[in-house]
N, C-alpha and C positions, 0 to 999 in steps of 0.2 A: 200594623195590624196586631191587635191583642189576641192571644190564644188562651182561652180559659176552659177549665175542665170541670168546674163545680158549679152547681146551680147558685149557691150563695154568692160566689165572687162574680158570676155573670150578672145577676140581678143588681149587685152593687155597682158594677161597671156601667150598667145601662141607665142608672138613675139620673145622671146629668143630661141624658139625651132624650128624656121622655117627652119634651116639648117638640122634638123634631119629628118629621115624617120618617119612620123607620121601616126597613125592609128585612125580610127573612128569605133566604134561599136554603131550604133544607136539602141535604144530600147524604148519600152513604159513601162519598168519596169516589176514588177511581175516576177522577175528573176528566172530562173531555170538553170539546168546544161547545157542546150543547149546554153543559152546566155554566160555562163562562158567559154564554149568551144571556142566561138568566141574571147573572151578576151585572152584566152590561145594562140590561133593561132596568134593574133595580137601581143601579147607580144613576141612571138618567132621570129616574122618577122620584127618588127619595134622597133625603139629606144624610141618612146614616144607614149603612148596609151591614147586616149581620148574616152569617151563614152558619150552618151546623154540619158537622161531619160525624156521623154515627151509623155504624152498621147495626141495624136494629134486629136483635135476635127473635123478637116475638112475631115478626112478619114472615119468617121462614118456617115452613113445615118440616117435619122429620124427613130426611132424605134429600132435601133441597140443598142449595149451594152455600149455606151460611159459612161453613169452614173454609171454603176455597174462594169466597168472594174477594176480589182484589183489594188489598189494603196497602196503601202507599202514602202514609201520613205526611212525611216531609215534603214529597213532591206536591201533594195536594195543597198543603199549607202555603208553599211558595207560589203556586198558581193562584190561589185565593188572594194573597197579598198583592201580587202583580196586577190582578184584575180590579183592585180597589176596595176589597172587603175591609171594613173597619174593625169588626170583631168576629172571631171564629169560636163557636162553642163546640167543643170536642169532648163530650163526657164519656165515661166508662159505662158498661152495662150496669154495674153496681150503683152508679150515681143515678141513672135513669130509672132503675127498678130496684129500689132498696129491698132488703130482706123482708118478706111477708107481704109485699105489694100484691093485691089481687084485683084492683079495679081496672076494668077495660071498657072500651066504647064500641058498641055494636050499632051500626047505622041502619040495620034492618035489611030488607030485601035487596036494595041496590048493591049491597056488599056481597051478594051471593050470585050476581050475574056476570057473564063473560069470564074475566080472570078470576072472579070470586068463586065461580062454579068449579074451576079447574085447580084452584089453590085454596081449599077450605081453610078458613081462619086467617088468611093472609090480610084481609082488610080490617079485621079486628086489631091486628098488630099495627097496621099502618095508621088507622084512625087514633088509636091510643097514643102512639109515640108522637104523632103530629099535634094532637091536642096538648100533650105535655110541653112540646116545643113552643106552641102558641102561648101557653100560660107562663113559661119561663122567660121568653124573649119579648112577648107582647108587641109584635110588629103591627104596623098599620096596613102593610101589604105583604103578602106571601106569594112567591113566584115558583111555579111548577112547569114542567115541560108537557106540551100537548101530546108527546109520544105516549105518556102514561095517561091516556084519556079516561080510562076506567077509574084510575086512582083520583083523577081530577073530579069526576062525578061524585065519587064517594066522599071526598073531602068537602066539596061544595055543599053536599047534604049535611054533613056534620057542622059546618060553619053556620048554615041557616038554622038548623034545629037547636043548636046550643048557643046561638046568639053571640058568636065570637065577633068582636068589634074590629073586623079587618076585611080587606078586599083580597080575594084569592084570584090571582092572575095566571092564566095559562098562556105560555109563550110558544111560538111556532117550533115545529120539529126541524132540527138541523140534520143534514145528510152528508155523507161522504160523496166524493165525486162520482162514485158508481151508483149512487142512489140509496144505499143502505142507511137507514136511520141510525144516528149515533147512539151508542149504548155502551155502558161499562162492560156488559156481558159479551160484546163483540170480541173482546180479547180472548175468550175461550175458543173461538173458531179456528180450526185448521185452515190452510189455504183452500183446500177442496170444499170444506164446509162454508167458507166465506162466499165462494162462487154459488153454492146452493142457496145461501141466504138471500141472494139477490132476487129470488123468487118472490119475496114479500113485496118490495116496491114495484116489481113488474106486474104482480097480480093486481095491486091497487091501480096502476096505470091502465091495465086492461079494463077494470071496472069503470074508471073515468071515461074511457073511450066508448064503452057500451052505453053509459049514461048519456054522453053527448050524441050518440046515434039513436037515442030513444029506444034502446033495447028493452023488451018487456021484463026481462029478468037479468039485470046487469051483473049481479053477483056471480052468476054462472061462469062468466068469462074468467073471473078470478079463481074460482074453484077448479076449473079445467086446467089452468096454468099450474096451480099448486099440485094437483093430482098427477101432472105430467112429470114431476120430479120425484123419484122414489126416495131420494135422500131427505125429503121434507115431509114431516109428519104433522098434518094439520090438527089443531085443537078447535078453533072456531073461525068462522068468517061470517060476520053478522052486520045487519043494518039496523041501527037502534037510535032512539032518542038520546041525545048527548047528556041529558040530565038524569033521566030515569033508567036508562039502559034497557028500556022495553022495546020490542020490535017496532020498527017504523019503516015506511016505504023509502027506498033510497032516492026516489024522485022528489021527496020533500026537502026543500032547502034547509041546510043546517043539520041534516042527518049525519050521524057518525057511522062510517064504514070502518070496522075494526077487525083485525085478524091476529091470531096467535098461532105459532107453529113451533115445532122442535126440529132443530137441525143437529144431528148427533145428540149430545146430552144438553145442548143449550136451548133454552126457551127464548124466543124472540117475538116481539109484538110490533105492530105498526098500525097506522090508521090515517084517515083523512075525513074532513067534513065536506059534505056536498054543498 
């Protein structure tokens, strides 16, 4: 696996592979099995697999966890290599955002809903850095996790609106044995907080059961479960169209049921599609 840190050398290294079907798996590192499942899918579907490792400062608001976000480059690089990544792009912030850079990408209202409403400016940073990665690496397919369903909706809008010549693929959520969705931020949780975090998958299970029972307001089952745990501070629990993120009946097939909470200082998200 090649590890490259500049845009120029990355473009040069990719030149001989342009005729191949290429994949990109963008990450901020702190890899877990969920990230590796994206690489596995990319490896199965594409001839040449690239990944990026970049903790993007522009998607963190003041007071968020940019400084303490887990960074373990050598471990991550070894995991990428073992998973079959051909080229790892690992730039510095200065390489991605040269002095004086001011251009950003605003996807409009979809970027202000759900997570966007609770993290103002977050998706401006996400869309901008992912657009830059698409331009630099020019993949045919880009792989993201369905756990970040709101991010997927934002990036699909960007790809459509800006005519990026690629397919954006959302891969299934992976969970630990206890049901908690895999996330790099799970490492922040104390043992007690980890137990409280299980409220997320249990709330989603309660909603699924209410839907199966034709309950007229299935989200209430999830809300009651969340409210029963004082260690869990809810941000949202909504039923929305998976593309526009506008409200939609949970009984409509393909509806996104998404929630976000805080457990201690850690923000966690989870979702499922009906």
